[in-house]
N, C-alpha and C positions, 0 to 999 in steps of 0.2 A: 564822531559827531552825532551819529544816530544814538549811540549809547548815552551820551551826555544829555541829549534832548529827552530821551525816555526817562532818564533819572530825574531830570528837572520836573517833568510832568507827574511822575510818580510821587515825588516829594510834595509837590503842590497839592495833589489829590489827598495824600495822607494827612497833610496839615489841615485839611478841612474835615477830617474824619476822626482822628485820634487826639485826645487831650481835653483840656478844660477851656472854658470861655470866661476868663476873669474880667475882661474889659468891655465886651460887647456880645450881645446875642442877636444882633441885626443880621449877621451873615453866619455862615457855617465855619468860619476860620477858628482854629483852636491853638492853644499853647501846649507844647509837648516837650518835656526835657529829653525824652528818648529820641525824638526826631531832631532836636537841636544838636545832639551829639554827632549826628551824621551830616548835618547841614551847616556846621560852624555857626550855629545860633539862629538860623532862619526858621527853626522849628517853633519859635515863639511868634506864630503867625497871627494870633488874635490881637496881640499888641500892635503888630505891623499894620493890620487893617484899621484899627481904631486911631492910631497915631502915625500915619504914613510918612510924615515929614521928619520924624525923629530918626537920627542915624543909628540908634540902638534898636535891638529887638529884645534882648534880655536886659531888663532894667533892675532886677533884684540882684543883690550881691552874689547870691549862690547860683544864678542862672549862667549856664555855659554859653558864651557868645564871643568867640575869638575874633569874629569879624569886627565887632564893636571895638575890641582892644586894638586891633590893627589900625582901624580908622583913627582912633584917638592918638596912637603913637605917630602916625603919619601927620596928624595935625600939629603935634609937638615938634616934629622935625621941619615944619613949615611946608610940607608937601600938599596939604589940603587946609582949608579954612572954612569958617562959617558953619561949623557943626551946629545943628539945631537939636534942642532937647525940649521935651514937654515938661512944664513945671511939675514938680513932685505933687503939689496939692491937686492939680488936675488929674493926675494918675490915681491918687487916693480917692478922690471924689467919684471918679468913674468906676473904680472897683466897688466902692460902697453902694453906688447906684445899682450896679448889676446884682450885688448880693441882696439888696432890698427888693429888687424886682423878682428875683428867684424865690425869696422868702414869701413875698406877696402872692406869687403864683401858686406856691405850695399850700398857701392858706386859702386859695380860691378867690382872691380879690381881683378886681379888674384893673386895667392900666390907669394910672393917675398922672397928671402933668407934673413936670419938674417944678420944684419950688424955686422960682427965680430970686426970691428974697434971701434964700440961704446963701451965705458967702461962698461956700465951696461950689455950689451949683452955679452961682453967678459967674465965678471965675471960669468954670468949664464952658458956660454959654458964651461969655465974652471971648474966651480963647479960641473956640471953634468958629465963632462969628455968626451963629444963628441960634434960635431958640430950640432947645431939645425937648423931646417928650420922653418921659421915663420909658425905658425899653420894656 
């Protein structure tokens, strides 16, 4: 039990230190293929923090996430239901927003509000349920 708890805390700490932040820079959570190998997909921690209600952690086809595959198989067998997925356009717009923010920061620009008239941003705002400010 002690080893399991220490392992859990170690992984959670490492997932906030090692990797990339493709979905959000609001917190220190990161996505790491290396950590995902050892945690059955939980290493995609940045995605998990941004889209907590999605049953998946690795959403790209090449991302190692056997937990996602197990949950999906269990749903096909009727042992679970109501799997929630974030719409693909919300994922793409979030990634684009973070890339734009990082590019803007590297150019020295200040934070700018999200353009709510942009359909991709509007779907993200509507999906989350509140007005977002560009990170």
